[in-house]
PDB file of N, CA, C and O in Angstrom:
ATOM      1  N   MET A   1     -14.782  91.514  12.614  1.00  0.00           N
ATOM      2  CA  MET A   1     -15.171  91.882  11.352  1.00  0.00           C
ATOM      3  C   MET A   1     -16.558  92.438  11.233  1.00  0.00           C
ATOM      4  O   MET A   1     -17.537  91.806  11.631  1.00  0.00           O
ATOM      5  N   ASP A   2     -16.633  93.602  10.691  1.00  0.00           N
ATOM      6  CA  ASP A   2     -18.007  94.308  10.537  1.00  0.00           C
ATOM      7  C   ASP A   2     -18.521  93.768   9.172  1.00  0.00           C
ATOM      8  O   ASP A   2     -17.790  93.542   8.208  1.00  0.00           O
ATOM      9  N   LEU A   3     -19.829  93.592   9.206  1.00  0.00           N
ATOM     10  CA  LEU A   3     -20.621  93.168   8.069  1.00  0.00           C
ATOM     11  C   LEU A   3     -20.851  94.398   7.173  1.00  0.00           C
ATOM     12  O   LEU A   3     -21.099  95.500   7.662  1.00  0.00           O
ATOM     13  N   SER A   4     -20.761  94.177   5.810  1.00  0.00           N
ATOM     14  CA  SER A   4     -21.015  95.384   4.969  1.00  0.00           C
ATOM     15  C   SER A   4     -22.536  95.290   4.711  1.00  0.00           C
ATOM     16  O   SER A   4     -23.205  94.273   4.891  1.00  0.00           O
ATOM     17  N   LEU A   5     -22.994  96.473   4.268  1.00  0.00           N
ATOM     18  CA  LEU A   5     -24.555  96.527   4.004  1.00  0.00           C
ATOM     19  C   LEU A   5     -24.949  95.588   2.977  1.00  0.00           C
ATOM     20  O   LEU A   5     -26.096  95.147   3.043  1.00  0.00           O
ATOM     21  N   ARG A   6     -24.162  95.192   2.003  1.00  0.00           N
ATOM     22  CA  ARG A   6     -24.484  94.158   0.992  1.00  0.00           C
ATOM     23  C   ARG A   6     -24.595  92.786   1.727  1.00  0.00           C
ATOM     24  O   ARG A   6     -25.513  92.017   1.444  1.00  0.00           O
ATOM     25  N   GLN A   7     -23.679  92.487   2.652  1.00  0.00           N
ATOM     26  CA  GLN A   7     -23.799  91.208   3.439  1.00  0.00           C
ATOM     27  C   GLN A   7     -25.048  91.183   4.199  1.00  0.00           C
ATOM     28  O   GLN A   7     -25.793  90.203   4.160  1.00  0.00           O
ATOM     29  N   ILE A   8     -25.301  92.224   4.887  1.00  0.00           N
ATOM     30  CA  ILE A   8     -26.541  92.298   5.706  1.00  0.00           C
ATOM     31  C   ILE A   8     -27.803  92.079   4.837  1.00  0.00           C
ATOM     32  O   ILE A   8     -28.738  91.380   5.228  1.00  0.00           O
ATOM     33  N   GLU A   9     -27.787  92.707   3.642  1.00  0.00           N
ATOM     34  CA  GLU A   9     -28.915  92.591   2.676  1.00  0.00           C
ATOM     35  C   GLU A   9     -29.099  91.067   2.379  1.00  0.00           C
ATOM     36  O   GLU A   9     -30.175  90.477   2.482  1.00  0.00           O
ATOM     37  N   LYS A  10     -27.938  90.517   2.006  1.00  0.00           N
ATOM     38  CA  LYS A  10     -28.021  89.147   1.529  1.00  0.00           C
ATOM     39  C   LYS A  10     -28.513  88.103   2.604  1.00  0.00           C
ATOM     40  O   LYS A  10     -29.249  87.162   2.307  1.00  0.00           O
ATOM     41  N   ILE A  11     -28.025  88.357   3.935  1.00  0.00           N
ATOM     42  CA  ILE A  11     -28.555  87.517   5.088  1.00  0.00           C
ATOM     43  C   ILE A  11     -29.873  87.870   5.237  1.00  0.00           C
ATOM     44  O   ILE A  11     -30.622  86.915   5.440  1.00  0.00           O
ATOM     45  N   SER A  12     -30.426  89.055   5.192  1.00  0.00           N
ATOM     46  CA  SER A  12     -31.726  89.329   5.574  1.00  0.00           C
ATOM     47  C   SER A  12     -32.676  88.736   4.399  1.00  0.00           C
ATOM     48  O   SER A  12     -33.777  88.283   4.712  1.00  0.00           O
ATOM     49  N   LYS A  13     -32.301  88.738   3.210  1.00  0.00           N
ATOM     50  CA  LYS A  13     -33.104  88.092   2.099  1.00  0.00           C
ATOM     51  C   LYS A  13     -33.126  86.583   2.303  1.00  0.00           C
ATOM     52  O   LYS A  13     -34.140  85.910   2.118  1.00  0.00           O
ATOM     53  N   ALA A  14     -31.970  86.093   2.690  1.00  0.00           N
ATOM     54  CA  ALA A  14     -32.050  84.598   3.108  1.00  0.00           C
ATOM     55  C   ALA A  14     -32.943  84.240   4.126  1.00  0.00           C
ATOM     56  O   ALA A  14     -33.598  83.201   4.037  1.00  0.00           O
ATOM     57  N   LEU A  15     -33.046  85.076   5.184  1.00  0.00           N
ATOM     58  CA  LEU A  15     -33.753  84.723   6.297  1.00  0.00           C
ATOM     59  C   LEU A  15     -35.290  85.130   6.072  1.00  0.00           C
ATOM     60  O   LEU A  15     -36.116  84.930   6.963  1.00  0.00           O
ATOM     61  N   GLY A  16     -35.610  85.667   4.933  1.00  0.00           N
ATOM     62  CA  GLY A  16     -36.944  86.119   4.675  1.00  0.00           C
ATOM     63  C   GLY A  16     -37.874  84.941   4.074  1.00  0.00           C
ATOM     64  O   GLY A  16     -38.891  85.244   3.450  1.00  0.00           O
ATOM     65  N   ASP A  17     -37.545  83.734   4.252  1.00  0.00           N
ATOM     66  CA  ASP A  17     -38.301  82.604   3.726  1.00  0.00           C
ATOM     67  C   ASP A  17     -38.565  81.626   4.805  1.00  0.00           C
ATOM     68  O   ASP A  17     -37.637  81.276   5.534  1.00  0.00           O
ATOM     69  N   ALA A  18     -39.698  81.185   4.952  1.00  0.00           N
ATOM     70  CA  ALA A  18     -39.990  80.175   5.996  1.00  0.00           C
ATOM     71  C   ALA A  18     -39.312  78.910   5.749  1.00  0.00           C
ATOM     72  O   ALA A  18     -38.938  78.314   6.759  1.00  0.00           O
ATOM     73  N   ASN A  19     -39.076  78.377   4.621  1.00  0.00           N
ATOM     74  CA  ASN A  19     -38.405  77.149   4.317  1.00  0.00           C
ATOM     75  C   ASN A  19     -36.876  77.304   4.762  1.00  0.00           C
ATOM     76  O   ASN A  19     -36.321  76.357   5.320  1.00  0.00           O
ATOM     77  N   ARG A  20     -36.221  78.457   4.524  1.00  0.00           N
ATOM     78  CA  ARG A  20     -35.014  78.589   4.812  1.00  0.00           C
ATOM     79  C   ARG A  20     -34.771  78.705   6.370  1.00  0.00           C
ATOM     80  O   ARG A  20     -33.780  78.230   6.925  1.00  0.00           O
ATOM     81  N   LEU A  21     -35.702  79.335   6.962  1.00  0.00           N
ATOM     82  CA  LEU A  21     -35.681  79.374   8.333  1.00  0.00           C
ATOM     83  C   LEU A  21     -35.805  78.050   9.057  1.00  0.00           C
ATOM     84  O   LEU A  21     -35.170  77.809  10.084  1.00  0.00           O
ATOM     85  N   LYS A  22     -36.689  77.153   8.456  1.00  0.00           N
ATOM     86  CA  LYS A  22     -36.749  75.738   8.873  1.00  0.00           C
ATOM     87  C   LYS A  22     -35.410  75.039   8.727  1.00  0.00           C
ATOM     88  O   LYS A  22     -34.956  74.356   9.645  1.00  0.00           O
ATOM     89  N   ILE A  23     -34.785  75.207   7.586  1.00  0.00           N
ATOM     90  CA  ILE A  23     -33.484  74.653   7.329  1.00  0.00           C
ATOM     91  C   ILE A  23     -32.517  75.008   8.405  1.00  0.00           C
ATOM     92  O   ILE A  23     -31.892  74.152   9.031  1.00  0.00           O
ATOM     93  N   LEU A  24     -32.403  76.365   8.619  1.00  0.00           N
ATOM     94  CA  LEU A  24     -31.468  76.863   9.676  1.00  0.00           C
ATOM     95  C   LEU A  24     -31.807  76.246  11.041  1.00  0.00           C
ATOM     96  O   LEU A  24     -30.919  75.862  11.803  1.00  0.00           O
ATOM     97  N   HIS A  25     -33.055  76.164  11.315  1.00  0.00           N
ATOM     98  CA  HIS A  25     -33.581  75.613  12.676  1.00  0.00           C
ATOM     99  C   HIS A  25     -33.014  74.246  12.816  1.00  0.00           C
ATOM    100  O   HIS A  25     -32.382  73.905  13.816  1.00  0.00           O
ATOM    101  N   TYR A  26     -33.261  73.422  11.742  1.00  0.00           N
ATOM    102  CA  TYR A  26     -32.890  72.028  11.757  1.00  0.00           C
ATOM    103  C   TYR A  26     -31.333  71.935  12.042  1.00  0.00           C
ATOM    104  O   TYR A  26     -30.875  71.271  12.972  1.00  0.00           O
ATOM    105  N   ILE A  27     -30.587  72.644  11.175  1.00  0.00           N
ATOM    106  CA  ILE A  27     -29.103  72.598  11.391  1.00  0.00           C
ATOM    107  C   ILE A  27     -28.703  73.014  12.737  1.00  0.00           C
ATOM    108  O   ILE A  27     -27.857  72.361  13.349  1.00  0.00           O
ATOM    109  N   SER A  28     -29.288  74.121  13.273  1.00  0.00           N
ATOM    110  CA  SER A  28     -29.099  74.551  14.662  1.00  0.00           C
ATOM    111  C   SER A  28     -29.345  73.424  15.693  1.00  0.00           C
ATOM    112  O   SER A  28     -28.518  73.132  16.556  1.00  0.00           O
ATOM    113  N   ASN A  29     -30.444  72.860  15.555  1.00  0.00           N
ATOM    114  CA  ASN A  29     -30.951  71.795  16.420  1.00  0.00           C
ATOM    115  C   ASN A  29     -29.944  70.517  16.377  1.00  0.00           C
ATOM    116  O   ASN A  29     -29.824  69.766  17.346  1.00  0.00           O
ATOM    117  N   LYS A  30     -29.312  70.364  15.297  1.00  0.00           N
ATOM    118  CA  LYS A  30     -28.406  69.246  15.135  1.00  0.00           C
ATOM    119  C   LYS A  30     -26.931  69.627  15.626  1.00  0.00           C
ATOM    120  O   LYS A  30     -25.948  69.013  15.212  1.00  0.00           O
ATOM    121  N   GLY A  31     -26.851  70.653  16.511  1.00  0.00           N
ATOM    122  CA  GLY A  31     -25.585  71.076  16.923  1.00  0.00           C
ATOM    123  C   GLY A  31     -24.788  71.948  16.051  1.00  0.00           C
ATOM    124  O   GLY A  31     -23.585  72.120  16.245  1.00  0.00           O
ATOM    125  N   GLY A  32     -25.498  72.549  15.009  1.00  0.00           N
ATOM    126  CA  GLY A  32     -24.870  73.450  14.104  1.00  0.00           C
ATOM    127  C   GLY A  32     -24.344  72.728  12.854  1.00  0.00           C
ATOM    128  O   GLY A  32     -23.724  73.337  11.982  1.00  0.00           O
ATOM    129  N   CYS A  33     -24.603  71.436  12.792  1.00  0.00           N
ATOM    130  CA  CYS A  33     -24.243  70.665  11.497  1.00  0.00           C
ATOM    131  C   CYS A  33     -25.237  69.607  11.271  1.00  0.00           C
ATOM    132  O   CYS A  33     -25.488  68.704  12.068  1.00  0.00           O
ATOM    133  N   GLY A  34     -25.825  69.802  10.039  1.00  0.00           N
ATOM    134  CA  GLY A  34     -26.962  68.921   9.663  1.00  0.00           C
ATOM    135  C   GLY A  34     -26.693  68.287   8.358  1.00  0.00           C
ATOM    136  O   GLY A  34     -26.066  68.868   7.472  1.00  0.00           O
ATOM    137  N   GLN A  35     -27.190  67.041   8.237  1.00  0.00           N
ATOM    138  CA  GLN A  35     -26.995  66.212   6.956  1.00  0.00           C
ATOM    139  C   GLN A  35     -28.050  66.719   5.942  1.00  0.00           C
ATOM    140  O   GLN A  35     -29.162  67.111   6.294  1.00  0.00           O
ATOM    141  N   CYS A  36     -27.625  66.683   4.665  1.00  0.00           N
ATOM    142  CA  CYS A  36     -28.469  67.096   3.548  1.00  0.00           C
ATOM    143  C   CYS A  36     -29.681  66.083   3.557  1.00  0.00           C
ATOM    144  O   CYS A  36     -30.811  66.509   3.316  1.00  0.00           O
ATOM    145  N   ALA A  37     -29.479  64.848   3.812  1.00  0.00           N
ATOM    146  CA  ALA A  37     -30.629  63.765   3.714  1.00  0.00           C
ATOM    147  C   ALA A  37     -31.761  64.157   4.660  1.00  0.00           C
ATOM    148  O   ALA A  37     -32.929  63.884   4.385  1.00  0.00           O
ATOM    149  N   GLY A  38     -31.387  64.839   5.844  1.00  0.00           N
ATOM    150  CA  GLY A  38     -32.429  65.151   6.731  1.00  0.00           C
ATOM    151  C   GLY A  38     -33.255  66.331   6.355  1.00  0.00           C
ATOM    152  O   GLY A  38     -34.317  66.513   6.952  1.00  0.00           O
ATOM    153  N   LEU A  39     -32.871  67.142   5.432  1.00  0.00           N
ATOM    154  CA  LEU A  39     -33.644  68.310   5.155  1.00  0.00           C
ATOM    155  C   LEU A  39     -35.068  68.025   4.523  1.00  0.00           C
ATOM    156  O   LEU A  39     -36.001  68.801   4.731  1.00  0.00           O
ATOM    157  N   GLN A  40     -35.202  66.938   3.781  1.00  0.00           N
ATOM    158  CA  GLN A  40     -36.463  66.595   3.110  1.00  0.00           C
ATOM    159  C   GLN A  40     -37.521  66.366   4.321  1.00  0.00           C
ATOM    160  O   GLN A  40     -38.704  66.640   4.118  1.00  0.00           O
ATOM    161  N   GLU A  41     -37.129  65.900   5.488  1.00  0.00           N
ATOM    162  CA  GLU A  41     -37.929  65.686   6.498  1.00  0.00           C
ATOM    163  C   GLU A  41     -38.413  66.958   7.234  1.00  0.00           C
ATOM    164  O   GLU A  41     -39.397  66.944   7.974  1.00  0.00           O
ATOM    165  N   VAL A  42     -37.618  68.129   6.972  1.00  0.00           N
ATOM    166  CA  VAL A  42     -37.899  69.391   7.639  1.00  0.00           C
ATOM    167  C   VAL A  42     -38.744  70.295   6.713  1.00  0.00           C
ATOM    168  O   VAL A  42     -39.583  71.037   7.224  1.00  0.00           O
ATOM    169  N   VAL A  43     -38.558  70.268   5.341  1.00  0.00           N
ATOM    170  CA  VAL A  43     -39.320  70.984   4.500  1.00  0.00           C
ATOM    171  C   VAL A  43     -39.878  70.121   3.463  1.00  0.00           C
ATOM    172  O   VAL A  43     -39.140  69.371   2.825  1.00  0.00           O
ATOM    173  N   ASP A  44     -41.211  70.185   3.243  1.00  0.00           N
ATOM    174  CA  ASP A  44     -41.926  69.375   2.393  1.00  0.00           C
ATOM    175  C   ASP A  44     -41.820  69.818   0.934  1.00  0.00           C
ATOM    176  O   ASP A  44     -42.778  70.324   0.351  1.00  0.00           O
ATOM    177  N   LEU A  45     -40.613  69.612   0.351  1.00  0.00           N
ATOM    178  CA  LEU A  45     -40.429  70.312  -0.955  1.00  0.00           C
ATOM    179  C   LEU A  45     -39.676  69.212  -1.751  1.00  0.00           C
ATOM    180  O   LEU A  45     -39.100  68.290  -1.174  1.00  0.00           O
ATOM    181  N   ALA A  46     -39.702  69.345  -3.068  1.00  0.00           N
ATOM    182  CA  ALA A  46     -38.853  68.539  -3.901  1.00  0.00           C
ATOM    183  C   ALA A  46     -37.410  68.881  -3.814  1.00  0.00           C
ATOM    184  O   ALA A  46     -37.044  70.012  -3.491  1.00  0.00           O
ATOM    185  N   GLN A  47     -36.577  67.906  -4.101  1.00  0.00           N
ATOM    186  CA  GLN A  47     -35.092  68.137  -4.008  1.00  0.00           C
ATOM    187  C   GLN A  47     -34.618  69.286  -4.647  1.00  0.00           C
ATOM    188  O   GLN A  47     -33.819  70.005  -4.047  1.00  0.00           O
ATOM    189  N   PRO A  48     -35.044  69.606  -5.935  1.00  0.00           N
ATOM    190  CA  PRO A  48     -34.538  70.887  -6.562  1.00  0.00           C
ATOM    191  C   PRO A  48     -34.812  72.063  -5.855  1.00  0.00           C
ATOM    192  O   PRO A  48     -33.968  72.954  -5.762  1.00  0.00           O
ATOM    193  N   SER A  49     -36.107  72.154  -5.265  1.00  0.00           N
ATOM    194  CA  SER A  49     -36.386  73.359  -4.413  1.00  0.00           C
ATOM    195  C   SER A  49     -35.553  73.512  -3.139  1.00  0.00           C
ATOM    196  O   SER A  49     -35.198  74.626  -2.753  1.00  0.00           O
ATOM    197  N   ILE A  50     -35.225  72.317  -2.450  1.00  0.00           N
ATOM    198  CA  ILE A  50     -34.445  72.339  -1.358  1.00  0.00           C
ATOM    199  C   ILE A  50     -33.066  72.841  -1.695  1.00  0.00           C
ATOM    200  O   ILE A  50     -32.480  73.672  -1.001  1.00  0.00           O
ATOM    201  N   SER A  51     -32.568  72.297  -2.800  1.00  0.00           N
ATOM    202  CA  SER A  51     -31.231  72.724  -3.194  1.00  0.00           C
ATOM    203  C   SER A  51     -31.146  74.203  -3.574  1.00  0.00           C
ATOM    204  O   SER A  51     -30.095  74.826  -3.422  1.00  0.00           O
ATOM    205  N   HIS A  52     -32.215  74.745  -4.051  1.00  0.00           N
ATOM    206  CA  HIS A  52     -32.317  76.196  -4.307  1.00  0.00           C
ATOM    207  C   HIS A  52     -32.228  76.965  -3.039  1.00  0.00           C
ATOM    208  O   HIS A  52     -31.459  77.921  -2.939  1.00  0.00           O
ATOM    209  N   HIS A  53     -32.994  76.572  -2.071  1.00  0.00           N
ATOM    210  CA  HIS A  53     -32.979  77.212  -0.609  1.00  0.00           C
ATOM    211  C   HIS A  53     -31.605  77.160  -0.030  1.00  0.00           C
ATOM    212  O   HIS A  53     -31.093  78.148   0.496  1.00  0.00           O
ATOM    213  N   VAL A  54     -31.001  75.988  -0.131  1.00  0.00           N
ATOM    214  CA  VAL A  54     -29.674  75.737   0.477  1.00  0.00           C
ATOM    215  C   VAL A  54     -28.601  76.632  -0.217  1.00  0.00           C
ATOM    216  O   VAL A  54     -27.698  77.202   0.396  1.00  0.00           O
ATOM    217  N   LYS A  55     -28.795  76.691  -1.521  1.00  0.00           N
ATOM    218  CA  LYS A  55     -27.826  77.589  -2.324  1.00  0.00           C
ATOM    219  C   LYS A  55     -27.920  79.010  -1.810  1.00  0.00           C
ATOM    220  O   LYS A  55     -26.882  79.656  -1.664  1.00  0.00           O
ATOM    221  N   ILE A  56     -29.076  79.526  -1.533  1.00  0.00           N
ATOM    222  CA  ILE A  56     -29.271  80.861  -1.112  1.00  0.00           C
ATOM    223  C   ILE A  56     -28.519  81.037   0.377  1.00  0.00           C
ATOM    224  O   ILE A  56     -27.750  81.953   0.671  1.00  0.00           O
ATOM    225  N   LEU A  57     -28.888  80.056   1.146  1.00  0.00           N
ATOM    226  CA  LEU A  57     -28.215  80.074   2.490  1.00  0.00           C
ATOM    227  C   LEU A  57     -26.696  80.029   2.457  1.00  0.00           C
ATOM    228  O   LEU A  57     -26.054  80.745   3.225  1.00  0.00           O
ATOM    229  N   VAL A  58     -26.083  79.192   1.574  1.00  0.00           N
ATOM    230  CA  VAL A  58     -24.727  79.192   1.388  1.00  0.00           C
ATOM    231  C   VAL A  58     -24.128  80.425   0.747  1.00  0.00           C
ATOM    232  O   VAL A  58     -23.021  80.828   1.104  1.00  0.00           O
ATOM    233  N   GLU A  59     -24.815  81.018  -0.168  1.00  0.00           N
ATOM    234  CA  GLU A  59     -24.292  82.269  -0.793  1.00  0.00           C
ATOM    235  C   GLU A  59     -24.391  83.406   0.226  1.00  0.00           C
ATOM    236  O   GLU A  59     -23.587  84.335   0.163  1.00  0.00           O
ATOM    237  N   SER A  60     -25.358  83.370   1.173  1.00  0.00           N
ATOM    238  CA  SER A  60     -25.356  84.489   2.217  1.00  0.00           C
ATOM    239  C   SER A  60     -24.335  84.285   3.235  1.00  0.00           C
ATOM    240  O   SER A  60     -24.036  85.195   4.007  1.00  0.00           O
ATOM    241  N   GLY A  61     -23.762  83.090   3.279  1.00  0.00           N
ATOM    242  CA  GLY A  61     -22.635  82.849   4.282  1.00  0.00           C
ATOM    243  C   GLY A  61     -23.297  82.162   5.557  1.00  0.00           C
ATOM    244  O   GLY A  61     -22.581  81.765   6.476  1.00  0.00           O
ATOM    245  N   LEU A  62     -24.600  82.040   5.587  1.00  0.00           N
ATOM    246  CA  LEU A  62     -25.119  81.490   6.886  1.00  0.00           C
ATOM    247  C   LEU A  62     -24.866  80.024   7.179  1.00  0.00           C
ATOM    248  O   LEU A  62     -24.960  79.545   8.309  1.00  0.00           O
ATOM    249  N   ILE A  63     -24.522  79.304   6.030  1.00  0.00           N
ATOM    250  CA  ILE A  63     -24.226  77.899   6.250  1.00  0.00           C
ATOM    251  C   ILE A  63     -23.034  77.627   5.270  1.00  0.00           C
ATOM    252  O   ILE A  63     -22.799  78.395   4.337  1.00  0.00           O
ATOM    253  N   ALA A  64     -22.353  76.596   5.499  1.00  0.00           N
ATOM    254  CA  ALA A  64     -21.138  76.201   4.742  1.00  0.00           C
ATOM    255  C   ALA A  64     -21.298  74.669   4.366  1.00  0.00           C
ATOM    256  O   ALA A  64     -21.536  73.843   5.247  1.00  0.00           O
ATOM    257  N   PRO A  65     -21.164  74.320   3.059  1.00  0.00           N
ATOM    258  CA  PRO A  65     -21.303  72.908   2.775  1.00  0.00           C
ATOM    259  C   PRO A  65     -20.034  72.188   2.857  1.00  0.00           C
ATOM    260  O   PRO A  65     -18.957  72.705   2.559  1.00  0.00           O
ATOM    261  N   GLU A  66     -20.184  70.935   3.282  1.00  0.00           N
ATOM    262  CA  GLU A  66     -18.951  69.980   3.347  1.00  0.00           C
ATOM    263  C   GLU A  66     -19.436  68.699   2.678  1.00  0.00           C
ATOM    264  O   GLU A  66     -20.589  68.291   2.816  1.00  0.00           O
ATOM    265  N   LYS A  67     -18.574  68.127   1.998  1.00  0.00           N
ATOM    266  CA  LYS A  67     -18.785  66.809   1.398  1.00  0.00           C
ATOM    267  C   LYS A  67     -18.066  65.628   2.094  1.00  0.00           C
ATOM    268  O   LYS A  67     -16.841  65.646   2.221  1.00  0.00           O
ATOM    269  N   GLU A  68     -18.776  64.661   2.519  1.00  0.00           N
ATOM    270  CA  GLU A  68     -18.212  63.511   3.139  1.00  0.00           C
ATOM    271  C   GLU A  68     -18.543  62.284   2.287  1.00  0.00           C
ATOM    272  O   GLU A  68     -19.600  61.667   2.425  1.00  0.00           O
ATOM    273  N   GLY A  69     -17.592  61.955   1.396  1.00  0.00           N
ATOM    274  CA  GLY A  69     -17.985  60.794   0.467  1.00  0.00           C
ATOM    275  C   GLY A  69     -19.001  61.152  -0.491  1.00  0.00           C
ATOM    276  O   GLY A  69     -18.787  62.042  -1.314  1.00  0.00           O
ATOM    277  N   ARG A  70     -20.147  60.488  -0.439  1.00  0.00           N
ATOM    278  CA  ARG A  70     -21.317  60.839  -1.181  1.00  0.00           C
ATOM    279  C   ARG A  70     -22.322  61.663  -0.456  1.00  0.00           C
ATOM    280  O   ARG A  70     -23.330  62.083  -1.025  1.00  0.00           O
ATOM    281  N   ASN A  71     -22.061  61.893   0.766  1.00  0.00           N
ATOM    282  CA  ASN A  71     -22.989  62.688   1.606  1.00  0.00           C
ATOM    283  C   ASN A  71     -22.611  64.102   1.689  1.00  0.00           C
ATOM    284  O   ASN A  71     -21.432  64.448   1.626  1.00  0.00           O
ATOM    285  N   HIS A  72     -23.608  64.952   1.831  1.00  0.00           N
ATOM    286  CA  HIS A  72     -23.290  66.324   2.020  1.00  0.00           C
ATOM    287  C   HIS A  72     -23.831  66.761   3.415  1.00  0.00           C
ATOM    288  O   HIS A  72     -24.882  66.312   3.872  1.00  0.00           O
ATOM    289  N   LYS A  73     -23.069  67.639   4.040  1.00  0.00           N
ATOM    290  CA  LYS A  73     -23.586  68.238   5.373  1.00  0.00           C
ATOM    291  C   LYS A  73     -23.405  69.642   5.307  1.00  0.00           C
ATOM    292  O   LYS A  73     -22.601  70.118   4.506  1.00  0.00           O
ATOM    293  N   TYR A  74     -24.121  70.400   6.124  1.00  0.00           N
ATOM    294  CA  TYR A  74     -24.079  71.878   6.139  1.00  0.00           C
ATOM    295  C   TYR A  74     -23.831  72.316   7.684  1.00  0.00           C
ATOM    296  O   TYR A  74     -24.442  71.858   8.649  1.00  0.00           O
ATOM    297  N   THR A  75     -22.905  73.205   7.714  1.00  0.00           N
ATOM    298  CA  THR A  75     -22.516  73.653   9.059  1.00  0.00           C
ATOM    299  C   THR A  75     -22.807  75.171   9.244  1.00  0.00           C
ATOM    300  O   THR A  75     -22.399  75.999   8.429  1.00  0.00           O
ATOM    301  N   MET A  76     -23.476  75.478  10.268  1.00  0.00           N
ATOM    302  CA  MET A  76     -23.914  76.841  10.587  1.00  0.00           C
ATOM    303  C   MET A  76     -22.676  77.795  10.894  1.00  0.00           C
ATOM    304  O   MET A  76     -21.793  77.481  11.693  1.00  0.00           O
ATOM    305  N   ASN A  77     -22.694  78.900  10.235  1.00  0.00           N
ATOM    306  CA  ASN A  77     -21.621  79.948  10.420  1.00  0.00           C
ATOM    307  C   ASN A  77     -22.033  80.729  11.719  1.00  0.00           C
ATOM    308  O   ASN A  77     -22.667  81.779  11.611  1.00  0.00           O
ATOM    309  N   SER A  78     -21.700  80.260  12.862  1.00  0.00           N
ATOM    310  CA  SER A  78     -22.166  80.865  14.035  1.00  0.00           C
ATOM    311  C   SER A  78     -21.639  82.286  14.277  1.00  0.00           C
ATOM    312  O   SER A  78     -22.286  83.142  14.880  1.00  0.00           O
ATOM    313  N   GLU A  79     -20.435  82.467  13.770  1.00  0.00           N
ATOM    314  CA  GLU A  79     -19.882  83.807  13.842  1.00  0.00           C
ATOM    315  C   GLU A  79     -20.611  84.802  13.056  1.00  0.00           C
ATOM    316  O   GLU A  79     -20.811  85.921  13.530  1.00  0.00           O
ATOM    317  N   LEU A  80     -21.011  84.487  11.922  1.00  0.00           N
ATOM    318  CA  LEU A  80     -21.785  85.378  11.064  1.00  0.00           C
ATOM    319  C   LEU A  80     -23.168  85.626  11.564  1.00  0.00           C
ATOM    320  O   LEU A  80     -23.699  86.724  11.395  1.00  0.00           O
ATOM    321  N   VAL A  81     -23.802  84.585  12.209  1.00  0.00           N
ATOM    322  CA  VAL A  81     -25.092  84.841  12.808  1.00  0.00           C
ATOM    323  C   VAL A  81     -24.877  85.699  13.993  1.00  0.00           C
ATOM    324  O   VAL A  81     -25.790  86.479  14.266  1.00  0.00           O
ATOM    325  N   GLU A  82     -23.861  85.688  14.717  1.00  0.00           N
ATOM    326  CA  GLU A  82     -23.739  86.560  15.831  1.00  0.00           C
ATOM    327  C   GLU A  82     -23.363  87.895  15.413  1.00  0.00           C
ATOM    328  O   GLU A  82     -23.700  88.829  16.140  1.00  0.00           O
ATOM    329  N   GLN A  83     -22.680  88.138  14.293  1.00  0.00           N
ATOM    330  CA  GLN A  83     -22.391  89.559  13.888  1.00  0.00           C
ATOM    331  C   GLN A  83     -23.705  90.133  13.342  1.00  0.00           C
ATOM    332  O   GLN A  83     -23.944  91.329  13.505  1.00  0.00           O
ATOM    333  N   TYR A  84     -24.592  89.306  12.682  1.00  0.00           N
ATOM    334  CA  TYR A  84     -25.873  89.867  12.211  1.00  0.00           C
ATOM    335  C   TYR A  84     -26.729  90.228  13.364  1.00  0.00           C
ATOM    336  O   TYR A  84     -27.434  91.236  13.329  1.00  0.00           O
ATOM    337  N   ARG A  85     -26.685  89.384  14.449  1.00  0.00           N
ATOM    338  CA  ARG A  85     -27.506  89.633  15.669  1.00  0.00           C
ATOM    339  C   ARG A  85     -27.045  90.961  16.257  1.00  0.00           C
ATOM    340  O   ARG A  85     -27.843  91.821  16.629  1.00  0.00           O
ATOM    341  N   GLN A  86     -25.742  91.088  16.322  1.00  0.00           N
ATOM    342  CA  GLN A  86     -25.272  92.431  16.911  1.00  0.00           C
ATOM    343  C   GLN A  86     -25.700  93.650  16.020  1.00  0.00           C
ATOM    344  O   GLN A  86     -26.051  94.708  16.543  1.00  0.00           O
ATOM    345  N   PHE A  87     -25.659  93.463  14.574  1.00  0.00           N
ATOM    346  CA  PHE A  87     -26.168  94.538  13.774  1.00  0.00           C
ATOM    347  C   PHE A  87     -27.642  94.830  14.205  1.00  0.00           C
ATOM    348  O   PHE A  87     -28.038  95.979  14.402  1.00  0.00           O
ATOM    349  N   LEU A  88     -28.386  93.788  14.331  1.00  0.00           N
ATOM    350  CA  LEU A  88     -29.832  94.034  14.666  1.00  0.00           C
ATOM    351  C   LEU A  88     -29.966  94.752  16.005  1.00  0.00           C
ATOM    352  O   LEU A  88     -30.763  95.678  16.159  1.00  0.00           O
ATOM    353  N   GLU A  89     -29.170  94.302  16.962  1.00  0.00           N
ATOM    354  CA  GLU A  89     -29.179  94.977  18.240  1.00  0.00           C
ATOM    355  C   GLU A  89     -28.912  96.507  18.221  1.00  0.00           C
ATOM    356  O   GLU A  89     -29.471  97.305  18.974  1.00  0.00           O
ATOM    357  N   LEU A  90     -27.956  96.837  17.235  1.00  0.00           N
ATOM    358  CA  LEU A  90     -27.701  98.345  17.147  1.00  0.00           C
ATOM    359  C   LEU A  90     -28.935  99.024  16.525  1.00  0.00           C
ATOM    360  O   LEU A  90     -29.025 100.233  16.736  1.00  0.00           O
ATOM    361  N   LEU A  91     -29.813  98.492  15.857  1.00  0.00           N
ATOM    362  CA  LEU A  91     -30.930  99.126  15.314  1.00  0.00           C
ATOM    363  C   LEU A  91     -31.941  99.545  16.362  1.00  0.00           C
ATOM    364  O   LEU A  91     -32.771 100.418  16.108  1.00  0.00           O
ATOM    365  N   LYS A  92     -31.879  98.899  17.608  1.00  0.00           N
ATOM    366  CA  LYS A  92     -32.742  99.227  18.729  1.00  0.00           C
ATOM    367  C   LYS A  92     -32.390 100.497  19.279  1.00  0.00           C
ATOM    368  O   LYS A  92     -33.295 101.125  19.828  1.00  0.00           O
ATOM    369  N   THR A  93     -31.175 101.025  19.233  1.00  0.00           N
ATOM    370  CA  THR A  93     -30.755 102.164  19.956  1.00  0.00           C
ATOM    371  C   THR A  93     -30.735 103.432  19.026  1.00  0.00           C
ATOM    372  O   THR A  93     -30.394 104.525  19.478  1.00  0.00           O
TER     373      THR A  93
END
C-alpha cells in the first residue's frame, strides 16, 4: 500500500514534536506495545497534554489504541512506519 500525500503530511506533523517522538520511542522500546500508565514517566506533562499527543499519534496511524479492562495500551504500526521510511528513502534519489 502506498501512502497518500495527506497521510505523509499527517505522519510528518505527528513526528514534528519532541514529546510525541518520546512517546513513540517508549512504545518502540517496549517491543512495539506500551501501557498508557508508563507515558507519564516518559514525558513530563499533565495527563490532558499526554492524551492530546497520543490522539495525534493515533490519528496519524502511527499507533493504535487497545483497551484491556480499565487499562489502555498502544501498539506501534510498524508497517506504516516502514512505508514512511521508504517514502523518505525515495527523497534521497
